N, C-alpha and C positions, 0 to 999 in steps of 0.2 A: 147191084150186089157191090161193083167195083167201086161206087162211091161210098158205101156203106164201110168197106175195108179202108178206103183212102183218109175216111174221115178220122179215126182212132189214129191211124198211122201220122196223118197230120198233127193231130193234137201231141202224139208223142213227140215228133219233130220238134215241134214249137216250144212243147217244155225244154226239152233237151238242149233248144238255142237259147231259153231264155234262162235257165237254170244256173249257168255260170254268171250273171250279170247279177241275178237275185243274190247267191252267195257273196258274189263282189260286195253287194249292198251290205248285206249282214256282216261281213266282216268289217267295213267301214266304220259302221256303227257300233260293232266290238272294240274298235280300236282305242276309245277313251277309257274302257274299263283297264285294257293291258297298260297303258300308262300309268292309270291310277294303281294299279297293282306294282309296278317299279317304282314309283313314287316314294323318296324316302327323304325326312326332313334334311339329309345331309346333302341333297342334290335336287337340283331343279332339272325336272324333265318335261320335254315340250313336243308335240307334234310340230314340224316347221312346213311340210309338205306331204298330201296325199293324192294319190291321181287314180281313178278309180277308170279300168278299161274294161272291156268285154270278158276276155280270159285271163286278163293280169293286172294287177294294180301294183303301184309302189308306194313306198313311205319312206320318209324322213323322219327319223327321230333324235333329237339332240338333248344331252344331259350334260348340265355344269354343277362342278361341287369345288371347293376348296377345301385343300391338303396341305395344312401346316404353311399358311398362308400364300400357297400355290394355286393359282385357278386351273382347274383340269376339265377339257371340253371332249366329251365324246359324240360320235356321229353314228347312228346305227342306220343302214340303208338296207331297206328291205323291198323283193319281189314277191309279190303275194299271186301264185298261180292257183285259179279256181274254174279251170275249166276240166270238170267232174270226172271225165273220161280218161284224163291222163293219171289221175291220182290213186288208182285202186282202192277205191270206196272210202277214201278220204272225202272232205269238203273244201280242202284249200291247203297248199304246202308254202310255206315262208321261207324262203332264203334271204339269211340276212349276213351283211357285211358288217364289223364293227372296227372303227377306226379312232385313235386319237387323233385332235386337232390342235392347230398352234403349235407352240414350241415343241411340246410331247408329240407331235405329228411329225414335224421335220426329224426327232430323235428316232421314231418308229419308223421312218421310210430309211431312215439312215441304217439301219439294223435289219429290215424285214423287206425293203424293196417296195416291190407293189402288193406283196401280199398282206391281206387284212389282220389286224389283231386277232381276231376270233372270227368263224365261220360257222355258221350254224344253219340247220335244216329243220324246221319244224312241221309236221303234219297235223292237222287237225281233223278231228273225226267228226260224225255226222251228229256226236252227242256234245261236240264242244270240246272234249279232252285233247289237250296238245303234246305232243310226244318229240323231244328235239334232240338231235344228234349235235355236237358241235366240235371244232379243234380250235387249237391255237398252234401255230407253226414254230418249229426248232430254230434257235439262233443262236450265234456266238457273239458276244458283245465284249468290247476291250474299252476299258476308261482308266487312267491315271494309274497305271500298274497293276489293275484287277481284270482279269478274264472270267466272264461267266459264260458258262455251257448249259443251255436249255433244250433240254430233248423233246420239247413239244408237251402239249396236253390234248387229250380227247375225252370225252364225258359223253352222258346223255341226261335227259330230264324228262318227267312228266309231270304236268298241272293239270289239276282238274278243271272242269269248264267254269266253275265260279270262281277258279282262283284262289281256294281257300285254303287246299291242300296239295301236296305233290313229292315228288320223291328225285334224288338227282346222284348221280356218281362221276368221279373222274379220276383219270391216272395219269401221272408225271413219271416216264419210265425212268429219267435221271435228272441230276442238277449237279453240276460242279463248279467250284469258285476257286481259281488258281490266284494268290498272291505271294509274290517272290518266289521263294521255295516251297511255299504251305499250300496243301490242295485239300479243301475240304467237299466231299462227294456225299450223295444221297441218292439212294435207287429204289424205286417202285414205290413211290410217294402214291398213295390213293386214299380219297375221300367219299365216302358213302353216305347215305343218311336220307331221311324223309323231314318235312316238315306239314304245321296245319294250324291255322289259325285259333287260337284258344278263345274261350268263351269272353275275354275281357278286350280282346282284340289283338294281343300280342301274339307273334311268332311262338309256336312250339315245336322244338326239333329234337331227332335222335339221329346222332349221325356219328359215326366213326373216321379217326384219321390214322391212317397206319403208314409207316416206314419200314420197310424189310431190314436196311442197315445206313449207318453213317460211318464215315470212315475221316479220321484227319490226318494226314501224313505230311513230314518235314523232310524234303530230300527224299531218300529210298526209305526213310523210317517210319512205319505208322505210329505215330504217338496215342491216339486214342481213336476207339472205335465204339460202334453199339448197335445191336442188332434186336430186331423185334419190340420195334416201339409203336404202342398202339394207344390213341387217346381218345375216349367216348365222351360224348356230352348228350344228355337227354333231360327235356323240360317239359314236367307237366304241370295243368292246373286244376283244382277242384276248390270249389265254394270260396271263388275269390282269391285263394293262394297259390302262387308257385313252388315249386319243389323242384331244384335240379340237381341232378348227379352227375359227377366228372370223375370218369376212373383213367389211371394211368399205369400202362404195362411197360415194362422194359426187359427182355430175357436177359439181357447182359449187356455190360456196358464196362471198358477198362481202359484207365487211364492212370498216369504215373505208376505202371506197375501192378496197379490193384485191379482186380475182377470182381464187380458186383454182381450177382446172377438173382434171378428171379425178383426184379424190383417192382413194387406197385402198390399203389395207394388208391383210397376213393373218397373223394371230398363231397359229400352234400350239403343242401342247404333246404330246410324246409319252412313250410308257414311264413311265406314273403308275400306281402300283401301285393297282389297284381296290379290293382291300379295305380299305387303309388309307385313300383319299380317301371311300369309303364312310363309314367311320367316324368320321371327321372332319366329313362333311356331316351325320351323325346328331347327334353329339355338338353342333354347330353350332346344329341346328334345337332341340334342346332347351334353349339358353340364351336363348329368345325370353320377354321379358319382365324380364330383367333389366338393370342398368343399363349404359350403354355402356363404363363403366371396368371393370366385373366381366368383360363380354363379352370385351374387349379382353385382359385378363389370363388368362382361362381359355383363349382360342384359341389365346394365346402358348404357354401350355404345353402346349395338346393337340398344338400345330404342332410343336414342339421335342421333345416323345416320339415323334411319327410320322417326324420328318425322317429317323433313320439308316436306317429301312425305307424312305422314298420314295427316297434317295439310292441305295442298294444296288441299286435295279432300273435306276438308268441313266437318269434323267430327262433330257429336251432339250424343250429352248424356242427357236424359230424365230419371228424376224418378218421376214417377206419379202414381196416386192411391193410396199414402201411408196413410193408417187410420189405428185407435185403436181405440176401446172404451172402456176409463178406468174409473175407479170409480169416478173419477173428471169431466168425460166430454168426447167429442170426439176430437180426433185429427187428424188433415189433413194436408198434406205436398205436393207440387210438386216444382220441378226443371226443368230447361231445360236451358242446355249450348251449345252452337254451337260456331264453329269458320267459320268465312267468306270463302266461296269457293275460291281458287286461293290465298289465304292469304298466304302471306310470311313468313317464320320463321326467325326471327333477333332477335336472344337473346342479341345483342348488341345496338338494340333501343327497348327496352321493349314498348314503348309508342306507336310505330307501331303496334305491335303484340296484344296490348290493345285494340286498334281500331278493330282490326278483332273482337274481343270477342262480342256475343250476349248471354244474360241472363236474365231468369225470375224466379222467385220466390215467392210463395205464403204458407204462415204458419198460422195455426189456432191452438191455446192451448187454453184448459180451463185456466182460471183466476188463479186457486189455482195451476194448474201443473206450469205455469210460475212462478208464486210467490216462488215455492217450488224449482225451479232450480235456481231463483235469490239468494233465502236463501242460497242455497248450496255454490254457489259460494262467497257469500259474507264472509260466516262462513270460508270458505279456507283462504279467505284473513286476517280475524282477527285472525285464529289461528294462522298463520304465523309470523303475527307483533306480537302477543303475547308470542309467543316463543322466538322470540329476545328479548322482553322486559326482559321476565322471566330468559333468558341467561345474561343478566345485571344486575340480581339482584331485578327487580321490582316485586312487588307480583301481583299474577292473580286474576282479578274480579271474583266475584260469577257467577256461572252459569246464574242466572236469570236476573244479570244485562247483561250479553253477549245476552241472549234470547230478552230481552226489547231492545237493542240496534241494534239486527236483525231485529225485527218487524218494529223499527222507518226505516232503511235505505233502506228496501224492499219496504215500502208506499211511500217514497220520490221517488225511483227509477221509480217505475209504476208511480208517478204523472209527473215526468221529461219527461218520454217517451210518456206519453198521451199530455202533453203540446207541445213538440215538433213535432208530428204528427208521430213519429216513430210506435205507436201502435194505432190500433183502436180496437172498439167490435161489436159484431155481435147481433144477438137476441137470443142466445145462451148464453150469457154472455163469450165468447172466447175472448183472444186478438189476434187480426189479423194484419199482415206485408203484403204488396205487394211489390216485389221489381222488378225495370226494369232496366236493363243496356244495351244502345244500341250502346258501343264502345266509348262512349264521354261522356255521362251522367249516373248516378247513382241516381234512383228514388227510395223513399222510402214513398208509400202511397201518390204518385204524387208529392213530394217535392224533390229538388235536395241535394245532399248529396256530391257533388264533392269537394266545402271547406273543409266538415267537415273529407273527406279522403285522402287530400290534390290532388285531381285533378282538372287541369283548366278547368275555365268555358268552356260550350259547345259551338262549332263554329258554325257558321249558314253557 
C-alpha cells in the first residue's frame, strides 16, 4: 500500500520538478515569434544571447535603428522566471530592463544614473496571454538653457497569445519645459487603446490621447492655456479597404485675450486600398536615415506610382463636426470630397479626372469674424502696394486714412458677395456658403459658378 501511495507522489514530484524546465524550453522556442512581433522595417531586432536554466532563463535582445541620420541602439535584458509555484497560476514572469547604448546610453546614465530607461514585468498565463506592467522614471534634464521636468510614465498592456491583438494604457502625470522666463506645462497626459492585426496584415488601432490642461506662462503671466484636450484615432478594414476616423476636441483654449470654447473636428478617410497603403507605409519606414530631400523625393515617387490604385477604389475624405464657439459667435464647417469608384488616373487629361470628383462644403462664420478675415487679406494687399510706392519715393498715407479705406473696401466686398448670392445669412447673423460640385458643375448657394472659374457649362 505504501508503495502504491509513493508511486503517484513520485510522479507528481517528478512532474513538478520537470515542469519548469519544460516551460523554459517552450518560452525559448516562442522567443523568435516575440522578436518577429517586435520587428519593424525601421529597426533591426535580434536575439544576441539566451541562456536557459531550470527555474530561470535570461535573454538579451538588441534593437538598432537610424533616426534623422543618427544611429540609436537599444538593449533589452530579461530575466525569465518559470518556477511555477512562484507565479500564482502563470507559467512565466519576464522582468525586463530597457536601456540605450552608445552615446545615447552615456546621456541616459548622465540623466538617470543606474535606473533603466524602462522597466517591465510581464506575466504569461497558461494560454499564452501576456500581461505587462511598465514604468519609466521621473527626471530633470538641463541643456543649453532649457530645463525639462518629466514626471515619469506608468502603464500596462495585454497581448494575445498569437500576438495579433492587444490593448494598452499609459499615464504621464506632468511634463514641464523651462526656457528663459517662459514655462510650458502639461498635466495628466494619458494614452489608452487597443490594436489588432487586420485581414491585409496591417495594424488596426482604436486609441485616445487625453491631456487635462496645457499652460504657457511668461514670468508671472499666463499667456496661453488650454484644457480638456482629446485626440482619438480608429482604423477599420473591410473588403480590402481601410477606413480611419480622427477626432479632436478641446474644451477651452485662450490666447491673446481670446477665449475659444467647445472646439472640435472629425476627419474621416474611407475606401483606402489596404494593400497599397501597407506598401507605402512599409516603403516609407525603410527610408529612415536618409536625408529629408531624399525622403521627400522617394515618397513623392511612391505616391504617384500608387495613386492610380488608390483612386480606382473611390477614396473619400470627410471633415465633419468642425465647430468653435468664439467671442464673435459660432463657427461651423463641413467638407466632403470623393473620387468616383473605378475612375481612372489620367494626369494628361485633367478634365476627365475632374469629372470623377464629387465635393460638398458648408461654411458658417460670424459676420464680424468673416469681416475680420477680409480686412486682414485686404490689409496685406494694401501694405504690399504701399511698400512698392514707398520704394519709388511716394509718401505713405496716414494710418487713419488706411483704416478708413479698409472699412470701405470690406463693406463693398460684403455687398458684392451678397448681391452675387455667394453668401447668405442665418438667424444668428452668420454668413453662410453652401458649395456643391458633381464633376461638371460648381454650385454656390444654388448658383452655377462654372463661367466664373473657367469650366464649360454642364452637359445634360
